[in-house]
C-alpha positions, -999 to +999 in steps of 0.1 A: -499-608+687-491-645+686-473-659+717-447-686+711-434-713+734-401-730+738-385-758+759-350-762+772-332-793+760-297-804+760-275-794+731-275-825+710-252-810+684-225-805+711-219-770+697-218-755+732-214-785+756-222-767+789-253-749+777-289-757+770-307-749+739-341-732+737-359-748+708-394-745+694-421-770+704-427-791+672-461-804+661-477-792+693-462-821+713-464-819+750-432-810+767-412-836+785-413-839+822-394-812+840-403-786+814-428-758+818-463-769+826-482-743+806-483-751+769-479-723+744-482-723+707-452-736+688-429-713+669-441-711+633-415-688+618-394-704+591-363-689+605-362-716+632-351-740+605-319-720+605-314-708+641-311-723+676-317-705+708-294-708+738-297-692+773-270-668+784-280-659+819-313-661+837-340-644+817-317-638+786-310-660+755-294-655+721-303-670+687-274-687+669-272-692+631-267-729+624-244-721+594-220-693+605-227-695+643-234-657+645-255-648+675-284-623+679-302-611+710-336-630+713-347-630+749-337-602+772-352-596+807-378-623+799-389-603+769-389-621+735-376-601+705-389-604+671-374-624+642-369-595+618-331-594+623-329-632+619-348-630+586-325-603+574-295-625+582-305-653+559-325-634+533-302-604+526-272-624+519-254-616+552-248-653+560-221-660+535-218-697+545-254-702+535-248-683+503-219-705+493-239-737+500-270-726+481-254-707+452-248-738+430-285-748+434-299-713+429-327-712+405-333-679+387-368-666+386-374-643+356-337-640+352-329-631+389-323-654+418-349-649+446-346-654+483-358-679+509-389-698+498-411-727+509-422-747+480-409-720+457-435-694+466-425-662+485-449-647+510-447-611+521-428-607+489-417-573+477-416-571+439-386-551+426-380-548+389-400-579+380-379-603+401-395-628+424-380-629+459-394-632+493-407-655+520-432-681+507-449-709+526-469-737+508-475-715+478-494-688+497-486-652+492-498-635+524-495-597+526-474-596+495-462-562+484-452-552+449-425-526+444-417-518+408-431-551+397-406-573+416-414-598+444-387-601+470-380-617+504-371-650+521-371-683+501-369-720+511-363-748+486-354-720+462-324-699+462-308-675+486-310-640+471-286-613+466-291-584+490-327-574+488-330-553+456-338-517+463-344-490+438-317-468+453-290-494+460-261-502+437-251-532+457-272-561+444-246-587+437-240-618+458-212-622+482-201-585+482-175-581+509-162-549+524-131-535+507-112-511+529-089-500+501-118-491+479-135-473+507-103-453+514-101-444+477-137-432+476-132-411+508-101-395+492-120-386+461-148-371+482-123-350+502-105-338+471-136-330+450-155-312+478-125-294+495-132-311+529-104-308+555-081-338+555-087-344+593-123-352+586-112-389+587-104-385+624-135-366+634-158-387+656-189-378+637-175-390+604-162-422+620-196-430+636-214-423+603-191-445+583-193-474+608-231-471+609-230-479+572-203-505+574-193-518+609-161-533+594-148-498+585-115-490+601-109-454+610-081-437+590-050-420+604-045-384+592-009-389+581-016-421+562-047-406+546-027-375+535-001-398+519-029-417+502-042-384+486-008-376+474-004-410+459-037-406+441-024-373+427+008-390+415-012-417+397-033-392+379-003-371+371+013-401+354-018-405+332-016-368+323+021-370+315+014-399+291-013-379+275+008-347+270+037-368+257+015-380+229+001-347+217+013-338+182+018-300+187+025-274+214+008-263+246-005-229+257+000-219+293-019-195+315-006-182+348-028-170+377-017-158+411-035-163+444-028-146+477-035-156+513-041-139+547-003-143+552+023-129+528+025-163+510+014-163+474+005-191+450+012-194+413-013-215+394-001-227+360-026-243+337-020-260+303-042-258+273-039-283+244-057-306+220-047-342+222-042-367+193-079-375+194-089-339+190-101-335+225-097-302+244-078-303+277-072-275+302-055-291+333-038-274+361-002-284+359+014-268+389+006-250+421+038-233+433+040-217+467+061-185+468+070-165+499+061-131+482+040-123+452+060-092+444+091-113+436+094-115+398+123-139+401+104-164+422+075-164+398+098-168+368+115-197+386+081-213+393+073-213+355+107-228+346+102-255+373+068-264+358+083-267+323+110-290+336+087-311+357+063-317+328+090-319+301+076-290+282+109-274+270+105-264+234+067-271+234+052-238+246+034-216+220+018-189+242+018-177+278-009-155+292-010-139+327-023-109+345+000-080+336-013-059+364+009-077+390+040-078+368+067-053+359+083-047+325+114-063+339+094-094+347+081-097+311+116-092+296+132-118+320+103-142+314+108-141+276+146-145+281+142-175+304+117-192+281+138-186+250+168-205+265+153-240+263+122-232+243+125-222+206+098-195+205+074-186+177+076-151+162+105-142+185+085-149+216+059-122+211+031-145+219+045-153+254+034-120+270-004-121+266-027-104+290-057-119+308-090-108+292-111-114+323-088-093+345-088-065+320-126-065+319-128-065+357-104-036+360-125-016+335-157-023+355-140-013+388-127+019+372-161+029+360-177+021+394-151+041+412-156+071+389-192+072+402-185+060+437-205+088+455-236+082+435-234+044+438-230+048+476-264+066+476-280+038+457-264+012+480-278+029+511-313+032+497-313-005+488-300-014+523-329+005+539-354-015+519-336-048+526-330-040+563-363-054+576-393-074+563-416-045+572-396-021+549-396-046+521-433-052+524-441-015+522-418-011+493-436-039+474-470-025+482-459+009+469-445-007+438-479-024+431-498+008+438-476+028+414-479-001+389-442-002+382-436-029+356-402-040+368-398-077+375-363-075+390-357-078+427-336-056+448-304-071+463-274-060+483-242-061+463-209-078+471-179-055+469-157-083+458-179-092+428-185-063+404-214-080+386-235-079+418-231-041+420-241-040+383-273-060+390-280-038+421-278-007+400-300-021+372-327-031+397-326+002+416-329+022+384-359+003+372-375+010+406-365+046+409-401+058+410-408+036+440-377+050+458-389+086+450-422+080+469-410+056+496-409+084+522-447+085+521-448+049+535-416+050+555-411+085+570-376+077+582-364+070+546-346+100+532-342+101+494-308+115+484-308+106+447-317+133+422-330+128+387-295+136+373-281+109+395-306+084+381-297+095+346-260+089+352-268+055+368-287+045+336-257+056+314-233+037+336-254+005+335-256+008+297-218+005+293-214-019+323-237-042+303-211-044+275-185-054+300-209-078+317-218-096+285-182-099+275-173-114+309-203-137+310-192-152+277-162-166+297-186-183+322-212-198+298-183-214+279-155-220+305-128-227+279-141-216+244-118-220+214-098-189+205-115-183+171-146-169+190-129-139+206-118-117+177-154-106+170-161-102+207-131-081+215-133-059+184-170-053+191-163-041+226-135-020+214-157-002+189-185+003+215-160+020+239-146+041+211-179+054+200-188+063+236-154+079+243-158+104+215-195+111+222-209+146+224-222+138+258-196+152+281-205+129+310-204+098+289-171+108+272-154+116+305-166+082+319-156+060+290-124+077+277-102+064+305-116+029+300-108+030+263-072+040+269-067+010+291-086-014+268-067-002+238-035-016+252-050-050+255-065-047+220-030-039+206-013-067+224-039-093+214-051-082+180-027-102+159-031-135+176-069-132+178-071-123+141-049-153+133-072-175+154-104-164+136-086-170+103-084-206+113-122-208+113-133-221+079-165-201+082-146-168+083-110-172+072-097-137+065-132-123+056-142-113+092-108-097+097-112-076+065-147-064+073-138-056+109-107-036+100-127-018+073-151-006+100-123+004+123-097+019+099-118+028+069-097+034+038-065+027+058-076-009+065-055-026+038-021-023+055-035-037+087-051-066+069-017-073+052+000-074+086-023-102+097-018-121+065+020-118+067+019-129+104-003-159+094+022-169+067+052-166+090+035-188+116+029-214+089+065-213+077+078-219+112+054-248+117+063-262+083+100-260+091+096-275+126+076-305+112+097-313+081+132-305+093+151-317+124+169-284+128+158-248+121+178-227+098+192-200+120+208-179+093+206-142+101+193-133+067+166-159+069+152-151+103+117-138+104+107-115+132+074-098+138+075-071+165+050-048+180+062-014+192+047-001+224+019+024+221+028+059+230+005+081+209-028+098+219-062+083+215-086+100+191-116+094+170-096+080+141-090+049+162-052+053+165-045+058+127-025+090+122-028+102+086-028+067+072+004+056+088+008+027+112+027+046+139+003+035+166+004-002+158+039-007+143+049-041+128+084-045+114+085-075+092+119-086+078+124-099+043+107-133+038+135-151+020+121-184+032+087-180+014+080-209-009+076-201-046+046-224-048+011-225-032+012-238+003-015-255+023-023-221+038-027-205+004-051-233-007-071-231+025-075-193+023-085-194-014-112-221-010-147-208-004-158-203+032-181-227+049-217-217+054-227-204+089-240-231+112-258-228+145-236-255+160-201-260+145-173-282+159-142-265+146-119-289+164-136-319+147-135-301+113-097-298+115-095-334+125-115-345+095-093-323+072-060-334+087-049-354+057-056-325+034-038-299+056-013-318+077+009-288+087-019-263+089-041-286+110-014-289+137-009-251+137-047-246+139-050-270+169-023-252+188-038-218+182-075-228+188-066-244+222-051-211+234-070-195+263-073-157+266-084-159+303-062-171+331-089-174+358-115-200+365-152-192+355-162-186+391-136-158+394-143-139+362-162-111+381-137-109+410-125-074+418-092-086+433-067-114+435-083-147+446-074-158+482-064-193+493-085-202+524-069-207+558-072-244+558-054-249+525-027-223+532-018-243+563-010-274+543+024-283+531+031-271+496+033-306+481+000-316+497-017-284+486-006-289+450-018-325+451-053-316+463-058-287+439-044-305+408-062-338+416-095-321+420-091-303+387-082-336+369-109-357+385-136-330+376-123-329+340-124-367+337-160-368+349-171-340+326-152-352+296-173-384+295-205-364+291-196-331+274-190-329+236-167-305+218-197-288+201-194-250+203 
């Protein structure tokens, strides 16, 4: 360690008139009379060209920057501190006065300005990205370190650097000053995106952390920060309003309800549309707080408030919601309210669509409840194995001894997520042989499952897998276009039908109740799903024709004609809406497509009674508006289908063919953006209504809406930059 010496001299610069300055001994000169008698080596560090040392009290002194007069502790209790903090002050760009003076004379080295140099050569330099920086004296590079090919550090006779370049830092520019407004904006985004409590800004731990990063950070007040978050929401809302105002067609709405630990409920309304640049959007539009979820009138009012707030009167094509919480009166009133200020398509029949994810979850729950006793036995057996590490070790040893080939792991299920119960049952069934012999290793284990029980578990898992695959499709593609669902829904319908009329009495009794419930969804959604798949140029009406032929056999033709007529009626309404300012409301020219409620029995003929359409009744009025010439729709359907492709962007295809099919392309965009699920991907497997957490439910309704909507919009904006529309 090198000892340094200093002498006390008057302050010739008169910066502090009553103080003395401790300065380095220069050129090994002897000290003046009255100074210390023992000579020490002079201070060699280059920093003393930029600092002076002044005593504070006996045994303590501070180093002062000659440029900005900022002070640093140097001698304390007669102990001399190092110069590292002084070097940082002048080399990391902290001294802004020095930066301003040296910036005009900065000389770039390899395209980047370096730091403090002596004769242009940096010692102890740290190379970063090929840029020379660092402390150099007389052209010597002592102890130089290379990091990513860049030399960095303190410079004299060169230039003052930006903050030392670091591989992990984004702040490499000169003269970066602290921006409290930007910091508040970033904190607001952090709180919104990660659901942190708003009062985090007043928590001592957060304040200490923020000030350790930036001492100039001013703690935020909870009330002002809450207002800032709401302001951010309003700014983003205005952007979304401008976007929605410019879309050429209609929107599709989905309605989801959340509960809380109190009686309060929440209505989440999400919009689905394709903008003028053919980009898909699915933003949350409103979060309405209602005192009671069982109030149909309040939920109806929340929908109407959303339409008014976003100026969507006359622009809604479809509305989907979970029909399990609604009554028939609710659906009638909803259609009536929407029809007042919203000219509806096909008499408003597309406004009462059910949530596909909720339907699948209810089917899975019904199947699990039907075998509740057997599933409880499996659950208890799994709990025994997972209870302790010793039990699990013995189970694994026995599995290896029996050479059971299963690669799955046992896990306890979550009663609120039906897919976890499905996975538990699959794993247990594959390891049934191990369970049967486990009592030989663990005498306190009592096997209560018989071979018939395991057989029933296998049957249950086989059909739960159909529901699982259908639900998982909603998670792998959070918002798939509507053309993809006709094949999925019809496939599941046929699988359930075959099982319901099986000769296996257990299988039939298990699946028949599920089929009756799913059939209602199929009937409500069949038309719009068939129309959507017809908008796919790879399928058009061909997939509808082949699917109905499998389902209805020789009676398929009337059903195919129903879809074709519905498709033409939709096109006529869009054509009239686009080319005329008012719609002809003559009674003789009104086109209405209605679906009668299903009341008949379910049998193996798939709801066709002697060739008649009594179970799926469509009453189509005289089409006096039909054009006598070929329309865009006719030309589109008659042209050959596109070949199947692994990846096909249907939204982009309609964009490219917009000039060829101006009316049909708008109709296709509106239909393809329709969502058949009302829940978010992380709630697809939920067995109940989603709950608002206690923190959020304690917020004011306006603040709650701002946080939920802003989070959804900010996430979409970040994803939209990196995710294509390729399906």
